[in-house]
py3Dmol code that shows the C-alpha trace and the ligand (Angstrom):
import py3Dmol

protein = """\
ATOM      1  CA  MET A   1     130.491 -46.000 -40.907  1.00  0.00           C
ATOM      2  CA  SER A   2     127.081 -46.754 -39.384  1.00  0.00           C
ATOM      3  CA  ALA A   3     124.340 -44.230 -38.486  1.00  0.00           C
ATOM      4  CA  ASP A   4     124.688 -42.826 -35.009  1.00  0.00           C
ATOM      5  CA  GLU A   5     121.140 -41.740 -34.976  1.00  0.00           C
ATOM      6  CA  TRP A   6     117.949 -40.959 -37.149  1.00  0.00           C
ATOM      7  CA  ARG A   7     115.869 -37.859 -36.973  1.00  0.00           C
ATOM      8  CA  THR A   8     112.983 -36.343 -38.771  1.00  0.00           C
ATOM      9  CA  CYS A   9     113.907 -33.708 -41.447  1.00  0.00           C
ATOM     10  CA  PRO A  10     112.712 -30.099 -40.588  1.00  0.00           C
ATOM     11  CA  PHE A  11     112.397 -29.348 -44.407  1.00  0.00           C
ATOM     12  CA  CYS A  12     110.278 -32.437 -45.133  1.00  0.00           C
ATOM     13  CA  GLU A  13     108.070 -31.676 -41.994  1.00  0.00           C
ATOM     14  CA  LYS A  14     107.443 -28.111 -43.260  1.00  0.00           C
ATOM     15  CA  GLU A  15     106.596 -29.513 -46.720  1.00  0.00           C
ATOM     16  CA  LYS A  16     104.210 -31.858 -44.989  1.00  0.00           C
ATOM     17  CA  GLU A  17     102.468 -29.062 -43.202  1.00  0.00           C
ATOM     18  CA  ARG A  18     102.179 -27.151 -46.375  1.00  0.00           C
ATOM     19  CA  LEU A  19     100.651 -30.096 -48.198  1.00  0.00           C
ATOM     20  CA  LYS A  20      98.293 -30.753 -45.270  1.00  0.00           C
ATOM     21  CA  SER A  21      96.822 -27.267 -45.925  1.00  0.00           C
ATOM     22  CA  ILE A  22      96.192 -27.778 -49.617  1.00  0.00           C
ATOM     23  CA  LEU A  23      95.331 -31.474 -50.104  1.00  0.00           C
ATOM     24  CA  THR A  24      92.293 -33.439 -49.273  1.00  0.00           C
ATOM     25  CA  VAL A  25      92.651 -36.025 -46.292  1.00  0.00           C
ATOM     26  CA  THR A  26      92.750 -38.841 -48.962  1.00  0.00           C
ATOM     27  CA  GLU A  27      95.315 -37.196 -51.061  1.00  0.00           C
ATOM     28  CA  TYR A  28      97.387 -36.066 -48.072  1.00  0.00           C
ATOM     29  CA  GLU A  29      97.465 -39.599 -46.609  1.00  0.00           C
ATOM     30  CA  LYS A  30      98.671 -41.022 -50.003  1.00  0.00           C
ATOM     31  CA  LYS A  31     101.338 -38.187 -50.480  1.00  0.00           C
ATOM     32  CA  MET A  32     102.744 -39.101 -46.903  1.00  0.00           C
ATOM     33  CA  LYS A  33     104.045 -42.365 -47.950  1.00  0.00           C
ATOM     34  CA  GLU A  34     106.541 -40.322 -50.188  1.00  0.00           C
ATOM     35  CA  PHE A  35     107.990 -38.939 -47.000  1.00  0.00           C
ATOM     36  CA  LEU A  36     108.885 -42.205 -45.409  1.00  0.00           C
ATOM     37  CA  HIS A  37     112.428 -43.520 -45.511  1.00  0.00           C
ATOM     38  CA  PRO A  38     112.662 -45.372 -48.848  1.00  0.00           C
ATOM     39  CA  GLU A  39     114.302 -48.429 -47.107  1.00  0.00           C
ATOM     40  CA  TYR A  40     113.043 -48.403 -43.396  1.00  0.00           C
ATOM     41  CA  GLU A  41     109.769 -46.871 -43.934  1.00  0.00           C
ATOM     42  CA  THR A  42     109.948 -44.615 -40.866  1.00  0.00           C
ATOM     43  CA  GLU A  43     109.474 -40.827 -40.409  1.00  0.00           C
ATOM     44  CA  GLU A  44     112.980 -40.646 -39.212  1.00  0.00           C
ATOM     45  CA  VAL A  45     114.717 -39.878 -42.708  1.00  0.00           C
ATOM     46  CA  VAL A  46     117.766 -37.922 -41.533  1.00  0.00           C
ATOM     47  CA  ARG A  47     120.911 -40.067 -40.918  1.00  0.00           C
ATOM     48  CA  ILE A  48     123.281 -38.512 -38.503  1.00  0.00           C
ATOM     49  CA  ASP A  49     126.865 -39.514 -38.372  1.00  0.00           C
ATOM     50  CA  HIS A  50     129.662 -38.086 -36.627  1.00  0.00           C
ATOM     51  CA  ASP A  51     133.459 -38.916 -35.973  1.00  0.00           C
ATOM     52  CA  PHE A  52     136.361 -37.272 -33.839  1.00  0.00           C
ATOM     53  CA  GLY A  53     139.918 -38.131 -32.870  1.00  0.00           C
ATOM     54  CA  ILE A  54     143.482 -36.913 -32.910  1.00  0.00           C
ATOM     55  CA  ASP A  55     145.707 -37.815 -35.739  1.00  0.00           C
ATOM     56  CA  ASP A  56     149.498 -38.572 -35.672  1.00  0.00           C
ATOM     57  CA  ASN A  57     150.316 -34.857 -36.085  1.00  0.00           C
ATOM     58  CA  GLY A  58     148.396 -33.863 -32.964  1.00  0.00           C
ATOM     59  CA  ILE A  59     145.358 -32.442 -34.879  1.00  0.00           C
ATOM     60  CA  PHE A  60     142.091 -32.967 -33.284  1.00  0.00           C
ATOM     61  CA  SER A  61     139.320 -33.255 -35.770  1.00  0.00           C
ATOM     62  CA  PHE A  62     135.475 -33.335 -35.285  1.00  0.00           C
ATOM     63  CA  TRP A  63     132.971 -34.085 -37.849  1.00  0.00           C
ATOM     64  CA  TYR A  64     129.190 -33.976 -37.533  1.00  0.00           C
ATOM     65  CA  GLY A  65     126.883 -34.564 -40.469  1.00  0.00           C
ATOM     66  CA  GLY A  66     123.469 -35.668 -41.626  1.00  0.00           C
ATOM     67  CA  ASN A  67     121.612 -36.513 -44.797  1.00  0.00           C
ATOM     68  CA  CYS A  68     117.888 -36.660 -45.605  1.00  0.00           C
ATOM     69  CA  ALA A  69     116.949 -39.785 -47.499  1.00  0.00           C
ATOM     70  CA  VAL A  70     113.761 -37.870 -48.872  1.00  0.00           C
ATOM     71  CA  CYS A  71     114.695 -34.210 -49.904  1.00  0.00           C
ATOM     72  CA  GLY A  72     118.421 -34.635 -49.855  1.00  0.00           C
ATOM     73  CA  ALA A  73     119.091 -31.966 -47.343  1.00  0.00           C
ATOM     74  CA  ASP A  74     122.670 -32.198 -46.344  1.00  0.00           C
ATOM     75  CA  TRP A  75     124.340 -31.052 -43.049  1.00  0.00           C
ATOM     76  CA  ASP A  76     128.168 -31.144 -42.839  1.00  0.00           C
ATOM     77  CA  PHE A  77     130.137 -29.523 -40.177  1.00  0.00           C
ATOM     78  CA  LYS A  78     133.904 -30.262 -39.767  1.00  0.00           C
ATOM     79  CA  ILE A  79     136.319 -28.454 -37.332  1.00  0.00           C
ATOM     80  CA  LYS A  80     140.041 -29.073 -36.677  1.00  0.00           C
ATOM     81  CA  ASP A  81     142.240 -27.896 -33.737  1.00  0.00           C
ATOM     82  CA  SER A  82     145.770 -28.142 -32.966  1.00  0.00           C
ATOM     83  CA  PRO A  83     147.852 -27.123 -29.860  1.00  0.00           C
ATOM     84  CA  PRO A  84     148.861 -23.546 -29.727  1.00  0.00           C
ATOM     85  CA  THR A  85     151.726 -22.373 -32.159  1.00  0.00           C
ATOM     86  CA  SER A  86     153.303 -19.130 -33.104  1.00  0.00           C
ATOM     87  CA  LYS A  87     150.964 -19.185 -36.242  1.00  0.00           C
ATOM     88  CA  GLY A  88     147.811 -19.513 -34.246  1.00  0.00           C
ATOM     89  CA  ARG A  89     145.869 -22.747 -33.472  1.00  0.00           C
ATOM     90  CA  PHE A  90     142.451 -22.716 -34.992  1.00  0.00           C
ATOM     91  CA  VAL A  91     141.409 -24.045 -38.640  1.00  0.00           C
ATOM     92  CA  LEU A  92     137.831 -24.247 -39.732  1.00  0.00           C
ATOM     93  CA  GLU A  93     136.943 -26.442 -42.752  1.00  0.00           C
ATOM     94  CA  LYS A  94     133.816 -27.317 -44.519  1.00  0.00           C
ATOM     95  CA  ASN A  95     133.244 -30.191 -46.808  1.00  0.00           C
ATOM     96  CA  ASP A  96     136.659 -30.438 -48.352  1.00  0.00           C
ATOM     97  CA  GLU A  97     137.696 -33.767 -46.806  1.00  0.00           C
ATOM     98  CA  ARG A  98     134.265 -35.522 -46.272  1.00  0.00           C
ATOM     99  CA  GLY A  99     134.792 -38.030 -49.168  1.00  0.00           C
ATOM    100  CA  ALA A 100     138.267 -39.111 -47.771  1.00  0.00           C
ATOM    101  CA  GLN A 101     136.761 -39.512 -44.231  1.00  0.00           C
ATOM    102  CA  ASN A 102     134.028 -41.768 -45.254  1.00  0.00           C
ATOM    103  CA  ASP A 103     136.224 -44.249 -47.118  1.00  0.00           C
TER     104      ASP A 103
END
"""
ligand_1 = """\
1
ZN
Zn 114.152 -33.751 -45.927
"""
view = py3Dmol.view(width=600, height=400)
view.addModel(protein, "pdb")
view.setStyle({"model": 0}, {"cartoon": {"style": "trace"}})
view.addModel(ligand_1, "xyz")
view.setStyle({"model": 1}, {"stick": {}})
view.zoomTo()
view.show()
């Protein structure tokens, strides 16, 4: 799966602001290199991916997730829905099938 988009990380941005208030300009500029993506050297360090579809059993699934290459922050939202039945129709899951989905 390729990255759908890249974004800055809100946690890294807050840490950069904190460092800006306590470091000298020279120290700050040197430290900012640690907040660039290790491979692409950009400030957009959060890889966002998503996937959705309907399986053979009629279950619609939607997954949206992101991961920061610098601080490791990880977002993972998954939802499944099926047509109405006597047992209800809505199941919410988190993290349990992520590994299988990325294979
Ligand atoms: Zn981060």
